[in-house]
PDB file with one MODEL, atoms N, CA, C and O in Angstrom:
MODEL        1
ATOM      1  N   UNK A   1      62.167  53.779  15.201  1.00  0.00           N
ATOM      2  CA  UNK A   1      61.759  52.093  15.713  1.00  0.00           C
ATOM      3  C   UNK A   1      62.155  52.074  16.887  1.00  0.00           C
ATOM      4  O   UNK A   1      61.846  51.097  17.569  1.00  0.00           O
ATOM      5  N   UNK A   2      63.064  53.290  17.552  1.00  0.00           N
ATOM      6  CA  UNK A   2      63.404  53.373  19.045  1.00  0.00           C
ATOM      7  C   UNK A   2      61.851  54.207  20.044  1.00  0.00           C
ATOM      8  O   UNK A   2      61.616  54.206  21.253  1.00  0.00           O
ATOM      9  N   UNK A   3      61.320  54.631  19.244  1.00  0.00           N
ATOM     10  CA  UNK A   3      60.072  54.423  19.595  1.00  0.00           C
ATOM     11  C   UNK A   3      59.380  53.701  20.267  1.00  0.00           C
ATOM     12  O   UNK A   3      58.996  54.012  21.395  1.00  0.00           O
ATOM     13  N   UNK A   4      59.071  52.481  19.616  1.00  0.00           N
ATOM     14  CA  UNK A   4      58.718  51.121  19.697  1.00  0.00           C
ATOM     15  C   UNK A   4      59.579  50.326  20.465  1.00  0.00           C
ATOM     16  O   UNK A   4      59.056  49.762  21.427  1.00  0.00           O
ATOM     17  N   UNK A   5      60.727  50.153  20.277  1.00  0.00           N
ATOM     18  CA  UNK A   5      61.887  49.430  21.642  1.00  0.00           C
ATOM     19  C   UNK A   5      61.023  49.950  22.503  1.00  0.00           C
ATOM     20  O   UNK A   5      59.839  49.660  22.676  1.00  0.00           O
ATOM     21  N   UNK A   6      61.660  50.704  23.010  1.00  0.00           N
ATOM     22  CA  UNK A   6      61.119  51.003  24.840  1.00  0.00           C
ATOM     23  C   UNK A   6      60.242  50.915  25.200  1.00  0.00           C
ATOM     24  O   UNK A   6      60.184  50.892  26.430  1.00  0.00           O
ATOM     25  N   UNK A   7      59.094  50.815  24.517  1.00  0.00           N
ATOM     26  CA  UNK A   7      57.563  50.094  25.142  1.00  0.00           C
ATOM     27  C   UNK A   7      57.642  48.733  25.275  1.00  0.00           C
ATOM     28  O   UNK A   7      57.361  48.150  26.322  1.00  0.00           O
ATOM     29  N   UNK A   8      58.154  47.984  23.872  1.00  0.00           N
ATOM     30  CA  UNK A   8      58.475  46.569  24.209  1.00  0.00           C
ATOM     31  C   UNK A   8      59.274  46.293  25.026  1.00  0.00           C
ATOM     32  O   UNK A   8      58.884  45.385  25.759  1.00  0.00           O
ATOM     33  N   UNK A   9      60.382  46.721  25.279  1.00  0.00           N
ATOM     34  CA  UNK A   9      61.258  46.145  26.438  1.00  0.00           C
ATOM     35  C   UNK A   9      60.810  46.191  27.616  1.00  0.00           C
ATOM     36  O   UNK A   9      61.001  45.383  28.525  1.00  0.00           O
ATOM     37  N   UNK A  10      59.805  47.767  27.619  1.00  0.00           N
ATOM     38  CA  UNK A  10      59.357  47.425  29.043  1.00  0.00           C
ATOM     39  C   UNK A  10      57.974  46.520  29.145  1.00  0.00           C
ATOM     40  O   UNK A  10      57.689  45.968  30.207  1.00  0.00           O
ATOM     41  N   UNK A  11      57.217  46.416  28.091  1.00  0.00           N
ATOM     42  CA  UNK A  11      56.013  45.275  28.563  1.00  0.00           C
ATOM     43  C   UNK A  11      56.867  43.690  28.507  1.00  0.00           C
ATOM     44  O   UNK A  11      56.262  42.664  28.818  1.00  0.00           O
ATOM     45  N   UNK A  12      58.174  43.666  28.116  1.00  0.00           N
ATOM     46  CA  UNK A  12      58.331  42.204  28.206  1.00  0.00           C
ATOM     47  C   UNK A  12      58.940  42.335  29.678  1.00  0.00           C
ATOM     48  O   UNK A  12      58.586  41.311  30.263  1.00  0.00           O
ATOM     49  N   UNK A  13      59.755  43.196  30.611  1.00  0.00           N
ATOM     50  CA  UNK A  13      60.075  43.134  31.611  1.00  0.00           C
ATOM     51  C   UNK A  13      58.761  43.114  32.760  1.00  0.00           C
ATOM     52  O   UNK A  13      58.810  42.562  33.859  1.00  0.00           O
ATOM     53  N   UNK A  14      57.918  43.656  32.353  1.00  0.00           N
ATOM     54  CA  UNK A  14      56.626  43.820  33.255  1.00  0.00           C
ATOM     55  C   UNK A  14      56.163  42.050  33.309  1.00  0.00           C
ATOM     56  O   UNK A  14      55.984  41.294  34.264  1.00  0.00           O
ATOM     57  N   UNK A  15      56.084  41.855  31.902  1.00  0.00           N
ATOM     58  CA  UNK A  15      55.596  40.146  31.612  1.00  0.00           C
ATOM     59  C   UNK A  15      56.237  38.900  32.352  1.00  0.00           C
ATOM     60  O   UNK A  15      55.834  37.864  32.881  1.00  0.00           O
ATOM     61  N   UNK A  16      57.338  39.482  32.136  1.00  0.00           N
ATOM     62  CA  UNK A  16      58.621  38.419  32.711  1.00  0.00           C
ATOM     63  C   UNK A  16      58.140  38.754  34.639  1.00  0.00           C
ATOM     64  O   UNK A  16      57.758  37.857  35.391  1.00  0.00           O
ATOM     65  N   UNK A  17      58.232  39.581  34.868  1.00  0.00           N
ATOM     66  CA  UNK A  17      58.155  39.316  36.312  1.00  0.00           C
ATOM     67  C   UNK A  17      56.878  38.609  37.043  1.00  0.00           C
ATOM     68  O   UNK A  17      56.884  37.804  37.975  1.00  0.00           O
ATOM     69  N   UNK A  18      55.811  39.151  36.341  1.00  0.00           N
ATOM     70  CA  UNK A  18      54.456  38.432  36.693  1.00  0.00           C
ATOM     71  C   UNK A  18      54.429  37.117  36.513  1.00  0.00           C
ATOM     72  O   UNK A  18      53.806  36.488  37.368  1.00  0.00           O
ATOM     73  N   UNK A  19      55.034  36.379  35.456  1.00  0.00           N
ATOM     74  CA  UNK A  19      54.959  35.596  35.381  1.00  0.00           C
ATOM     75  C   UNK A  19      56.300  34.486  36.808  1.00  0.00           C
ATOM     76  O   UNK A  19      56.261  33.313  37.180  1.00  0.00           O
ATOM     77  N   UNK A  20      57.083  35.427  37.094  1.00  0.00           N
ATOM     78  CA  UNK A  20      57.956  34.774  37.928  1.00  0.00           C
ATOM     79  C   UNK A  20      57.232  34.950  39.411  1.00  0.00           C
ATOM     80  O   UNK A  20      57.614  34.436  40.462  1.00  0.00           O
ATOM     81  N   UNK A  21      56.373  35.597  39.263  1.00  0.00           N
ATOM     82  CA  UNK A  21      55.844  35.842  40.924  1.00  0.00           C
ATOM     83  C   UNK A  21      54.553  34.706  40.496  1.00  0.00           C
ATOM     84  O   UNK A  21      54.503  33.834  41.364  1.00  0.00           O
ATOM     85  N   UNK A  22      53.804  34.551  39.709  1.00  0.00           N
ATOM     86  CA  UNK A  22      53.010  33.456  39.599  1.00  0.00           C
ATOM     87  C   UNK A  22      53.830  32.262  39.672  1.00  0.00           C
ATOM     88  O   UNK A  22      53.556  31.500  40.599  1.00  0.00           O
ATOM     89  N   UNK A  23      54.859  31.906  38.827  1.00  0.00           N
ATOM     90  CA  UNK A  23      55.316  30.391  39.343  1.00  0.00           C
ATOM     91  C   UNK A  23      56.367  30.486  40.853  1.00  0.00           C
ATOM     92  O   UNK A  23      57.262  29.642  40.889  1.00  0.00           O
ATOM     93  N   UNK A  24      56.292  31.298  41.851  1.00  0.00           N
ATOM     94  CA  UNK A  24      56.959  30.994  42.934  1.00  0.00           C
ATOM     95  C   UNK A  24      55.813  30.274  43.760  1.00  0.00           C
ATOM     96  O   UNK A  24      56.128  29.411  44.580  1.00  0.00           O
ATOM     97  N   UNK A  25      54.109  30.713  43.495  1.00  0.00           N
ATOM     98  CA  UNK A  25      52.856  30.298  44.241  1.00  0.00           C
ATOM     99  C   UNK A  25      52.952  28.398  44.484  1.00  0.00           C
ATOM    100  O   UNK A  25      53.020  27.535  43.609  1.00  0.00           O
ATOM    101  N   UNK A  26      52.927  28.254  45.825  1.00  0.00           N
ATOM    102  CA  UNK A  26      52.723  27.171  46.346  1.00  0.00           C
ATOM    103  C   UNK A  26      51.330  26.692  46.242  1.00  0.00           C
ATOM    104  O   UNK A  26      50.409  27.497  46.107  1.00  0.00           O
ATOM    105  N   UNK A  27      51.131  25.388  46.299  1.00  0.00           N
ATOM    106  CA  UNK A  27      49.280  24.334  46.494  1.00  0.00           C
ATOM    107  C   UNK A  27      49.769  23.452  47.023  1.00  0.00           C
ATOM    108  O   UNK A  27      50.828  22.891  46.743  1.00  0.00           O
ATOM    109  N   UNK A  28      49.041  23.241  47.845  1.00  0.00           N
ATOM    110  CA  UNK A  28      48.733  22.500  49.101  1.00  0.00           C
ATOM    111  C   UNK A  28      47.254  21.977  49.158  1.00  0.00           C
ATOM    112  O   UNK A  28      46.442  22.896  49.265  1.00  0.00           O
ATOM    113  N   UNK A  29      46.633  20.528  49.104  1.00  0.00           N
ATOM    114  CA  UNK A  29      45.508  20.358  49.667  1.00  0.00           C
ATOM    115  C   UNK A  29      45.822  19.319  51.248  1.00  0.00           C
ATOM    116  O   UNK A  29      46.657  18.466  51.551  1.00  0.00           O
ATOM    117  N   UNK A  30      44.429  20.086  52.082  1.00  0.00           N
ATOM    118  CA  UNK A  30      44.790  19.447  52.891  1.00  0.00           C
ATOM    119  C   UNK A  30      43.192  19.708  53.836  1.00  0.00           C
ATOM    120  O   UNK A  30      42.218  20.353  53.449  1.00  0.00           O
ATOM    121  N   UNK A  31      43.405  18.768  55.500  1.00  0.00           N
ATOM    122  CA  UNK A  31      41.674  19.005  55.791  1.00  0.00           C
ATOM    123  C   UNK A  31      42.470  19.897  57.148  1.00  0.00           C
ATOM    124  O   UNK A  31      43.517  19.739  57.775  1.00  0.00           O
ATOM    125  N   UNK A  32      41.209  21.001  57.189  1.00  0.00           N
ATOM    126  CA  UNK A  32      41.971  21.900  58.339  1.00  0.00           C
ATOM    127  C   UNK A  32      41.304  21.137  59.889  1.00  0.00           C
ATOM    128  O   UNK A  32      40.265  20.584  60.250  1.00  0.00           O
ATOM    129  N   UNK A  33      43.204  21.689  60.718  1.00  0.00           N
ATOM    130  CA  UNK A  33      42.642  21.357  62.030  1.00  0.00           C
ATOM    131  C   UNK A  33      42.859  22.600  62.718  1.00  0.00           C
ATOM    132  O   UNK A  33      42.809  22.308  63.913  1.00  0.00           O
ATOM    133  N   UNK A  34      43.019  23.522  62.629  1.00  0.00           N
ATOM    134  CA  UNK A  34      42.638  24.968  63.181  1.00  0.00           C
ATOM    135  C   UNK A  34      42.168  25.672  62.058  1.00  0.00           C
ATOM    136  O   UNK A  34      42.105  25.189  60.928  1.00  0.00           O
ATOM    137  N   UNK A  35      41.790  26.981  62.414  1.00  0.00           N
ATOM    138  CA  UNK A  35      41.368  28.173  61.884  1.00  0.00           C
ATOM    139  C   UNK A  35      41.073  28.759  62.782  1.00  0.00           C
ATOM    140  O   UNK A  35      40.380  28.299  63.690  1.00  0.00           O
ATOM    141  N   UNK A  36      41.731  30.419  62.722  1.00  0.00           N
ATOM    142  CA  UNK A  36      41.645  30.944  63.684  1.00  0.00           C
ATOM    143  C   UNK A  36      41.640  32.651  62.803  1.00  0.00           C
ATOM    144  O   UNK A  36      42.682  33.252  62.542  1.00  0.00           O
ATOM    145  N   UNK A  37      40.453  33.095  62.517  1.00  0.00           N
ATOM    146  CA  UNK A  37      40.597  34.838  61.873  1.00  0.00           C
ATOM    147  C   UNK A  37      41.342  35.327  62.504  1.00  0.00           C
ATOM    148  O   UNK A  37      42.425  35.649  62.013  1.00  0.00           O
ATOM    149  N   UNK A  38      41.059  35.560  63.780  1.00  0.00           N
ATOM    150  CA  UNK A  38      41.562  36.740  64.368  1.00  0.00           C
ATOM    151  C   UNK A  38      42.941  36.864  64.921  1.00  0.00           C
ATOM    152  O   UNK A  38      43.263  37.969  65.359  1.00  0.00           O
ATOM    153  N   UNK A  39      43.820  35.864  64.964  1.00  0.00           N
ATOM    154  CA  UNK A  39      45.074  35.265  64.712  1.00  0.00           C
ATOM    155  C   UNK A  39      45.365  34.975  63.217  1.00  0.00           C
ATOM    156  O   UNK A  39      46.359  34.303  62.942  1.00  0.00           O
ATOM    157  N   UNK A  40      44.521  35.462  62.192  1.00  0.00           N
ATOM    158  CA  UNK A  40      45.348  34.961  61.078  1.00  0.00           C
ATOM    159  C   UNK A  40      46.105  33.881  60.753  1.00  0.00           C
ATOM    160  O   UNK A  40      47.250  33.911  60.302  1.00  0.00           O
ATOM    161  N   UNK A  41      45.248  32.647  61.062  1.00  0.00           N
ATOM    162  CA  UNK A  41      46.346  31.635  61.389  1.00  0.00           C
ATOM    163  C   UNK A  41      45.649  30.455  60.554  1.00  0.00           C
ATOM    164  O   UNK A  41      44.442  30.696  60.578  1.00  0.00           O
ATOM    165  N   UNK A  42      45.949  29.016  59.660  1.00  0.00           N
ATOM    166  CA  UNK A  42      45.317  28.350  59.477  1.00  0.00           C
ATOM    167  C   UNK A  42      46.132  27.220  59.705  1.00  0.00           C
ATOM    168  O   UNK A  42      47.294  27.435  59.359  1.00  0.00           O
ATOM    169  N   UNK A  43      45.918  25.993  60.206  1.00  0.00           N
ATOM    170  CA  UNK A  43      46.415  24.632  60.464  1.00  0.00           C
ATOM    171  C   UNK A  43      46.183  23.386  59.906  1.00  0.00           C
ATOM    172  O   UNK A  43      45.328  22.657  60.410  1.00  0.00           O
ATOM    173  N   UNK A  44      46.964  22.958  58.722  1.00  0.00           N
ATOM    174  CA  UNK A  44      46.567  21.963  58.568  1.00  0.00           C
ATOM    175  C   UNK A  44      46.737  20.677  58.944  1.00  0.00           C
ATOM    176  O   UNK A  44      47.870  20.633  59.422  1.00  0.00           O
ATOM    177  N   UNK A  45      46.009  19.094  59.020  1.00  0.00           N
ATOM    178  CA  UNK A  45      46.360  18.193  59.549  1.00  0.00           C
ATOM    179  C   UNK A  45      47.531  17.291  59.479  1.00  0.00           C
ATOM    180  O   UNK A  45      47.653  16.247  60.120  1.00  0.00           O
ATOM    181  N   UNK A  46      48.508  17.863  58.516  1.00  0.00           N
ATOM    182  CA  UNK A  46      49.697  17.216  58.371  1.00  0.00           C
ATOM    183  C   UNK A  46      50.565  18.228  59.009  1.00  0.00           C
ATOM    184  O   UNK A  46      51.716  18.319  58.581  1.00  0.00           O
ATOM    185  N   UNK A  47      50.097  19.167  60.177  1.00  0.00           N
ATOM    186  CA  UNK A  47      51.039  20.110  60.699  1.00  0.00           C
ATOM    187  C   UNK A  47      51.485  21.330  59.545  1.00  0.00           C
ATOM    188  O   UNK A  47      52.366  22.085  59.958  1.00  0.00           O
ATOM    189  N   UNK A  48      50.976  21.603  58.152  1.00  0.00           N
ATOM    190  CA  UNK A  48      51.539  22.705  58.020  1.00  0.00           C
ATOM    191  C   UNK A  48      50.828  24.057  58.501  1.00  0.00           C
ATOM    192  O   UNK A  48      49.629  24.031  58.780  1.00  0.00           O
ATOM    193  N   UNK A  49      51.463  25.064  58.581  1.00  0.00           N
ATOM    194  CA  UNK A  49      50.830  26.138  59.285  1.00  0.00           C
ATOM    195  C   UNK A  49      50.882  27.523  58.332  1.00  0.00           C
ATOM    196  O   UNK A  49      51.842  27.654  57.572  1.00  0.00           O
ATOM    197  N   UNK A  50      50.013  28.379  58.373  1.00  0.00           N
ATOM    198  CA  UNK A  50      50.196  29.177  57.377  1.00  0.00           C
ATOM    199  C   UNK A  50      49.510  30.646  57.807  1.00  0.00           C
ATOM    200  O   UNK A  50      48.428  30.584  58.390  1.00  0.00           O
ATOM    201  N   UNK A  51      50.084  31.942  57.550  1.00  0.00           N
ATOM    202  CA  UNK A  51      49.461  33.091  58.246  1.00  0.00           C
ATOM    203  C   UNK A  51      48.701  33.368  57.048  1.00  0.00           C
ATOM    204  O   UNK A  51      49.156  32.981  55.971  1.00  0.00           O
ATOM    205  N   UNK A  52      47.213  34.208  57.114  1.00  0.00           N
ATOM    206  CA  UNK A  52      46.299  34.443  56.352  1.00  0.00           C
ATOM    207  C   UNK A  52      46.696  35.601  56.176  1.00  0.00           C
ATOM    208  O   UNK A  52      47.163  36.206  57.141  1.00  0.00           O
ATOM    209  N   UNK A  53      46.609  36.291  54.760  1.00  0.00           N
ATOM    210  CA  UNK A  53      47.086  37.343  54.147  1.00  0.00           C
ATOM    211  C   UNK A  53      45.993  38.388  54.485  1.00  0.00           C
ATOM    212  O   UNK A  53      44.840  38.009  54.695  1.00  0.00           O
ATOM    213  N   UNK A  54      46.317  39.626  54.539  1.00  0.00           N
ATOM    214  CA  UNK A  54      45.859  40.595  54.844  1.00  0.00           C
ATOM    215  C   UNK A  54      44.450  40.901  54.236  1.00  0.00           C
ATOM    216  O   UNK A  54      43.530  41.383  54.896  1.00  0.00           O
ATOM    217  N   UNK A  55      44.365  40.520  52.704  1.00  0.00           N
ATOM    218  CA  UNK A  55      43.403  40.444  52.081  1.00  0.00           C
ATOM    219  C   UNK A  55      42.175  39.298  51.811  1.00  0.00           C
ATOM    220  O   UNK A  55      41.095  39.362  51.223  1.00  0.00           O
ATOM    221  N   UNK A  56      42.862  38.260  52.513  1.00  0.00           N
ATOM    222  CA  UNK A  56      42.060  36.921  52.979  1.00  0.00           C
ATOM    223  C   UNK A  56      40.330  37.271  53.251  1.00  0.00           C
ATOM    224  O   UNK A  56      39.775  37.755  54.238  1.00  0.00           O
ATOM    225  N   UNK A  57      39.824  36.843  52.049  1.00  0.00           N
ATOM    226  CA  UNK A  57      38.219  36.353  52.463  1.00  0.00           C
ATOM    227  C   UNK A  57      37.890  35.379  52.759  1.00  0.00           C
ATOM    228  O   UNK A  57      37.808  34.485  51.917  1.00  0.00           O
ATOM    229  N   UNK A  58      37.476  35.104  54.477  1.00  0.00           N
ATOM    230  CA  UNK A  58      37.027  33.729  54.629  1.00  0.00           C
ATOM    231  C   UNK A  58      35.647  32.987  53.926  1.00  0.00           C
ATOM    232  O   UNK A  58      34.493  33.393  54.058  1.00  0.00           O
ATOM    233  N   UNK A  59      36.016  31.979  53.268  1.00  0.00           N
ATOM    234  CA  UNK A  59      34.684  31.933  52.641  1.00  0.00           C
ATOM    235  C   UNK A  59      33.878  30.864  53.470  1.00  0.00           C
ATOM    236  O   UNK A  59      33.117  30.046  52.953  1.00  0.00           O
ATOM    237  N   UNK A  60      34.148  30.974  54.884  1.00  0.00           N
ATOM    238  CA  UNK A  60      33.329  29.938  55.382  1.00  0.00           C
ATOM    239  C   UNK A  60      34.160  28.859  56.224  1.00  0.00           C
ATOM    240  O   UNK A  60      33.600  27.772  56.365  1.00  0.00           O
ATOM    241  N   UNK A  61      35.438  29.022  56.809  1.00  0.00           N
ATOM    242  CA  UNK A  61      36.338  27.695  56.889  1.00  0.00           C
ATOM    243  C   UNK A  61      35.864  27.308  58.204  1.00  0.00           C
ATOM    244  O   UNK A  61      35.828  28.177  59.075  1.00  0.00           O
ATOM    245  N   UNK A  62      35.491  26.109  58.473  1.00  0.00           N
ATOM    246  CA  UNK A  62      35.558  25.428  59.855  1.00  0.00           C
ATOM    247  C   UNK A  62      36.715  24.093  59.628  1.00  0.00           C
ATOM    248  O   UNK A  62      37.074  23.682  58.524  1.00  0.00           O
ATOM    249  N   UNK A  63      37.283  23.433  61.269  1.00  0.00           N
ATOM    250  CA  UNK A  63      37.816  22.338  61.300  1.00  0.00           C
ATOM    251  C   UNK A  63      37.286  21.427  60.518  1.00  0.00           C
ATOM    252  O   UNK A  63      36.064  21.300  60.596  1.00  0.00           O
ATOM    253  N   UNK A  64      38.021  20.574  59.585  1.00  0.00           N
ATOM    254  CA  UNK A  64      37.541  19.037  59.073  1.00  0.00           C
ATOM    255  C   UNK A  64      37.022  19.097  58.013  1.00  0.00           C
ATOM    256  O   UNK A  64      36.291  18.195  57.603  1.00  0.00           O
ATOM    257  N   UNK A  65      37.386  20.570  57.091  1.00  0.00           N
ATOM    258  CA  UNK A  65      36.602  20.491  56.299  1.00  0.00           C
ATOM    259  C   UNK A  65      38.493  20.463  55.025  1.00  0.00           C
ATOM    260  O   UNK A  65      39.563  20.927  55.418  1.00  0.00           O
ATOM    261  N   UNK A  66      38.297  19.877  53.795  1.00  0.00           N
ATOM    262  CA  UNK A  66      39.338  19.809  53.033  1.00  0.00           C
ATOM    263  C   UNK A  66      39.443  20.670  52.027  1.00  0.00           C
ATOM    264  O   UNK A  66      38.599  21.051  51.216  1.00  0.00           O
ATOM    265  N   UNK A  67      40.545  20.934  52.160  1.00  0.00           N
ATOM    266  CA  UNK A  67      41.001  22.673  51.396  1.00  0.00           C
ATOM    267  C   UNK A  67      41.985  22.549  50.226  1.00  0.00           C
ATOM    268  O   UNK A  67      42.690  21.547  50.348  1.00  0.00           O
ATOM    269  N   UNK A  68      42.189  23.131  49.344  1.00  0.00           N
ATOM    270  CA  UNK A  68      43.223  23.795  48.558  1.00  0.00           C
ATOM    271  C   UNK A  68      43.776  25.144  48.982  1.00  0.00           C
ATOM    272  O   UNK A  68      43.067  26.149  49.021  1.00  0.00           O
ATOM    273  N   UNK A  69      45.399  25.132  49.382  1.00  0.00           N
ATOM    274  CA  UNK A  69      45.693  26.227  49.674  1.00  0.00           C
ATOM    275  C   UNK A  69      47.108  26.620  48.968  1.00  0.00           C
ATOM    276  O   UNK A  69      48.101  25.913  48.792  1.00  0.00           O
ATOM    277  N   UNK A  70      46.797  28.428  48.511  1.00  0.00           N
ATOM    278  CA  UNK A  70      47.463  28.920  47.617  1.00  0.00           C
ATOM    279  C   UNK A  70      48.041  29.710  48.480  1.00  0.00           C
ATOM    280  O   UNK A  70      47.459  30.612  49.083  1.00  0.00           O
ATOM    281  N   UNK A  71      49.427  29.366  48.610  1.00  0.00           N
ATOM    282  CA  UNK A  71      50.866  30.473  49.040  1.00  0.00           C
ATOM    283  C   UNK A  71      51.847  30.282  48.810  1.00  0.00           C
ATOM    284  O   UNK A  71      52.404  29.456  48.087  1.00  0.00           O
ATOM    285  N   UNK A  72      52.335  31.462  49.747  1.00  0.00           N
ATOM    286  CA  UNK A  72      53.584  31.557  48.978  1.00  0.00           C
ATOM    287  C   UNK A  72      54.532  32.267  50.192  1.00  0.00           C
ATOM    288  O   UNK A  72      54.026  33.026  51.019  1.00  0.00           O
ATOM    289  N   UNK A  73      55.991  31.917  50.191  1.00  0.00           N
ATOM    290  CA  UNK A  73      56.847  32.584  51.645  1.00  0.00           C
ATOM    291  C   UNK A  73      56.930  33.641  51.732  1.00  0.00           C
ATOM    292  O   UNK A  73      56.729  34.341  50.740  1.00  0.00           O
ATOM    293  N   UNK A  74      57.264  34.201  52.967  1.00  0.00           N
ATOM    294  CA  UNK A  74      57.967  35.708  53.078  1.00  0.00           C
ATOM    295  C   UNK A  74      58.697  35.627  54.360  1.00  0.00           C
ATOM    296  O   UNK A  74      58.089  35.466  55.418  1.00  0.00           O
ATOM    297  N   UNK A  75      59.895  35.726  54.302  1.00  0.00           N
ATOM    298  CA  UNK A  75      60.507  35.353  55.649  1.00  0.00           C
ATOM    299  C   UNK A  75      60.555  33.243  55.838  1.00  0.00           C
ATOM    300  O   UNK A  75      60.766  32.244  55.150  1.00  0.00           O
ATOM    301  N   UNK A  76      60.283  33.542  56.906  1.00  0.00           N
ATOM    302  CA  UNK A  76      59.753  32.276  58.021  1.00  0.00           C
ATOM    303  C   UNK A  76      58.348  31.772  57.316  1.00  0.00           C
ATOM    304  O   UNK A  76      58.162  30.569  57.131  1.00  0.00           O
ATOM    305  N   UNK A  77      57.488  32.640  56.981  1.00  0.00           N
ATOM    306  CA  UNK A  77      55.913  32.402  57.227  1.00  0.00           C
ATOM    307  C   UNK A  77      55.940  31.949  56.036  1.00  0.00           C
ATOM    308  O   UNK A  77      56.699  32.274  55.124  1.00  0.00           O
ATOM    309  N   UNK A  78      54.694  30.816  56.041  1.00  0.00           N
ATOM    310  CA  UNK A  78      53.839  30.347  54.760  1.00  0.00           C
ATOM    311  C   UNK A  78      52.932  31.158  54.720  1.00  0.00           C
ATOM    312  O   UNK A  78      52.109  31.219  55.633  1.00  0.00           O
ATOM    313  N   UNK A  79      52.892  31.886  53.746  1.00  0.00           N
ATOM    314  CA  UNK A  79      51.849  32.984  53.586  1.00  0.00           C
ATOM    315  C   UNK A  79      50.511  32.399  52.705  1.00  0.00           C
ATOM    316  O   UNK A  79      50.456  32.141  51.502  1.00  0.00           O
ATOM    317  N   UNK A  80      49.672  32.310  53.535  1.00  0.00           N
ATOM    318  CA  UNK A  80      48.250  31.388  52.743  1.00  0.00           C
ATOM    319  C   UNK A  80      47.398  32.868  51.828  1.00  0.00           C
ATOM    320  O   UNK A  80      46.680  33.769  52.263  1.00  0.00           O
ATOM    321  N   UNK A  81      48.011  32.483  50.117  1.00  0.00           N
ATOM    322  CA  UNK A  81      46.516  33.687  49.881  1.00  0.00           C
ATOM    323  C   UNK A  81      45.397  33.457  48.920  1.00  0.00           C
ATOM    324  O   UNK A  81      44.841  34.223  48.133  1.00  0.00           O
ATOM    325  N   UNK A  82      45.218  32.187  49.197  1.00  0.00           N
ATOM    326  CA  UNK A  82      43.523  31.496  48.311  1.00  0.00           C
ATOM    327  C   UNK A  82      43.802  30.482  49.363  1.00  0.00           C
ATOM    328  O   UNK A  82      44.832  29.888  49.682  1.00  0.00           O
ATOM    329  N   UNK A  83      42.463  30.456  49.849  1.00  0.00           N
ATOM    330  CA  UNK A  83      41.996  29.054  50.552  1.00  0.00           C
ATOM    331  C   UNK A  83      40.664  28.404  49.649  1.00  0.00           C
ATOM    332  O   UNK A  83      39.607  28.970  49.371  1.00  0.00           O
ATOM    333  N   UNK A  84      40.956  27.504  49.424  1.00  0.00           N
ATOM    334  CA  UNK A  84      39.234  27.148  48.740  1.00  0.00           C
ATOM    335  C   UNK A  84      38.935  25.712  49.244  1.00  0.00           C
ATOM    336  O   UNK A  84      39.666  24.732  49.386  1.00  0.00           O
ATOM    337  N   UNK A  85      37.518  25.933  49.484  1.00  0.00           N
ATOM    338  CA  UNK A  85      37.133  24.926  50.127  1.00  0.00           C
ATOM    339  C   UNK A  85      37.044  23.805  49.003  1.00  0.00           C
ATOM    340  O   UNK A  85      36.934  24.330  47.895  1.00  0.00           O
ATOM    341  N   UNK A  86      37.062  22.165  48.951  1.00  0.00           N
ATOM    342  CA  UNK A  86      37.321  21.333  48.093  1.00  0.00           C
ATOM    343  C   UNK A  86      35.756  20.464  48.669  1.00  0.00           C
ATOM    344  O   UNK A  86      35.415  20.255  49.834  1.00  0.00           O
ATOM    345  N   UNK A  87      34.930  20.038  47.212  1.00  0.00           N
ATOM    346  CA  UNK A  87      33.814  19.123  47.246  1.00  0.00           C
ATOM    347  C   UNK A  87      34.304  17.499  47.748  1.00  0.00           C
ATOM    348  O   UNK A  87      33.467  16.599  47.828  1.00  0.00           O
TER     349      UNK A  87
ENDMDL
END
């Protein structure tokens, strides 16, 4: 019985930490005011400023496009993990 309890407890801890991480992500929609891939920054028309994560892949962003941003905080920065162009 103990052989089953330890792996089950470990699985529960891993699942709860993954859920906590997913729950902390924020979502924002807006229009791009400025986008600078070299500076790794994105500013929306409402003044929200985001730092792009190191693993960010540019889907062809440009000023004026409506986007959905999935972000999280790191210190004082809002870090954009995913930016999708809205149609």
